[in-house]
C-alpha positions in Angstrom: 86.2 89.7 89.3 83.1 91.8 90.2 80.4 92.8 87.8 80.4 96.5 87.1 76.7 96.5 88.0 77.5 95.5 91.6 78.9 97.7 94.3 82.4 96.7 95.5 82.8 96.1 99.2 86.4 96.0 100.6 86.7 94.4 104.0 90.0 95.3 105.7 90.6 92.3 107.9 93.3 91.0 110.3 94.3 90.9 113.9 94.5 93.8 116.3 97.4 96.1 115.4 97.4 95.5 111.6 96.1 99.0 110.9 92.6 98.3 109.7 91.2 101.7 110.7 94.3 103.7 109.7 94.4 102.1 106.2 90.6 102.5 105.8 90.9 106.2 106.6 93.6 106.6 103.9 91.6 104.6 101.3 88.5 106.7 102.1 90.6 109.8 101.6 91.5 108.5 98.2 88.1 107.4 97.1 85.6 109.5 99.1 83.5 106.3 99.5 81.3 104.9 102.3 83.1 103.6 105.4 81.9 101.4 108.2 84.1 100.9 111.3 83.2 97.4 112.4 84.4 98.0 116.0 81.8 100.8 116.3 79.0 98.3 115.7 80.0 96.1 118.7 77.4 96.1 121.4 78.6 97.5 124.7 78.7 94.0 126.3 81.3 92.9 123.7 83.4 96.1 124.2 83.3 95.6 128.0 84.3 92.0 127.7 87.3 92.8 125.4 88.3 95.7 127.7 88.7 93.1 130.5 91.0 91.1 128.3 88.4 88.4 127.7 88.1 86.9 124.2 84.7 87.1 122.5 83.0 83.8 121.7 81.0 83.0 118.7 77.7 83.7 120.5 79.1 87.2 121.1 80.1 87.6 117.4 77.1 86.2 115.4 74.7 89.1 116.1 77.4 91.6 115.5 78.4 90.1 112.2 74.8 89.9 111.1 74.3 93.6 112.0 77.4 94.5 109.9 76.1 92.4 106.9 72.7 94.3 107.1 74.5 97.7 107.2 76.7 96.6 104.2 73.6 95.6 102.3 71.8 98.9 103.0 74.8 101.0 102.0 75.5 99.1 98.9 71.8 99.1 97.8 71.8 102.9 98.1 74.9 103.1 95.9 73.6 100.9 93.1 72.3 103.9 91.1 75.7 105.7 91.2 77.9 105.9 88.1 80.0 102.7 88.1 83.2 104.7 87.4 82.7 106.9 90.5 85.2 106.3 93.3 82.3 107.0 95.7 80.5 103.9 94.5 82.3 101.5 97.0 82.0 100.6 100.7 84.9 100.0 103.1 84.5 98.0 106.2 87.0 97.3 109.0 86.4 94.0 110.7 88.9 91.5 112.0 87.1 88.6 110.1 89.6 86.2 111.6 87.7 83.0 110.7 86.3 81.9 107.4 82.9 81.3 109.0 82.8 85.0 110.0 83.8 86.0 106.5 81.1 83.7 105.1 78.5 85.8 107.1 79.9 89.1 105.7 79.7 87.6 102.2 75.9 87.2 102.6 75.3 90.6 101.0 73.1 89.8 98.0 75.3 89.1 95.0 73.1 91.2 92.7 73.9 94.2 95.0 77.5 93.9 95.9 80.7 91.9 95.6 82.6 91.4 98.9 86.5 91.3 98.7 88.6 90.9 101.8 91.9 92.8 102.2 94.0 90.8 104.6 96.4 93.2 106.4 99.2 90.7 107.2 102.1 91.3 109.6 104.4 89.5 112.0 103.4 88.9 115.6 106.3 91.2 116.7 105.1 94.1 114.5 101.5 93.7 115.6 102.5 93.5 119.3 104.7 96.6 118.9 101.7 98.5 117.4 99.2 97.4 120.0 101.6 98.2 122.9 101.9 101.8 121.5 98.1 102.4 121.4 96.3 104.6 123.9 92.6 104.5 124.6 91.7 101.4 122.6 89.6 98.6 124.1 91.7 95.8 122.7 94.2 94.7 125.3 97.7 93.6 124.1 97.2 90.3 125.8 94.4 89.5 123.3 96.8 89.3 120.3 97.9 85.7 120.8 94.2 84.7 121.1 93.5 86.4 117.8 96.5 84.9 116.1 95.5 81.5 117.3 91.9 82.1 115.9 93.1 83.4 112.6 92.3 81.3 109.5 94.2 83.1 106.8 92.0 83.6 103.7 92.8 81.3 100.8 92.9 83.2 97.4 91.8 79.9 95.8 88.5 79.9 97.8 87.9 83.6 98.7 88.2 86.9 96.9 91.1 88.4 98.8 94.0 90.9 98.4 96.9 90.1 100.8 98.7 93.3 101.9 102.0 93.5 103.7 101.6 96.0 106.6 105.3 96.9 106.6 104.5 99.6 104.1 103.6 103.1 105.4 99.8 103.7 105.6 99.5 106.1 102.6 101.6 103.9 100.4 99.7 100.7 101.5 96.3 102.3 100.9 97.3 103.4 97.4 98.7 99.9 96.7 95.4 98.3 97.8 93.4 100.5 95.6 95.7 99.9 92.7 95.4 96.1 93.3 91.6 96.4 93.3 91.7 98.2 90.0 94.2 95.7 88.5 92.1 92.7 89.6 88.9 94.4 88.3 87.4 94.4 91.8 86.6 98.1 91.3 85.8 99.8 88.0 87.2 103.3 88.5 90.7 104.8 88.1 92.5 107.3 90.3 
């Protein structure tokens, strides 16, 4: 449970094809809150590597994750003065966050500023592959899915603040369900 004094940060996480960006856009439409697209923060070298079908290694990821954490801290700090019941007083981030060590870096936002909760967009390999294969103009090659699935360390609700969301729901319904869960779990302190 977050303190009403801190800014809620919801990190939409999961493998390629789980709908992070689509769901984030729907949530942002509901809330009008800040939104950071984690993929946009990848340095060019990372994007080029993934476009060639090469998996990133941790040396590629650490600076990117630290830059995201810095951006989260800056956005949340600016929102601290907002009314705690305002739907605008939240930050959304899309970031695969496949390993716990990556999530640990994203949780390094000062706890007096924000509370980070992960929203794990969970789906079957078949559904994820179907979605990736249908994409046009995205740098993530379909061949990278198995690498991501093998790297995935599913978040444990006993150890991490997490909402597990089944991606079989249509995006508007799933976005609303996620917001309702965040309200029910007192992760956010506003109502729609």
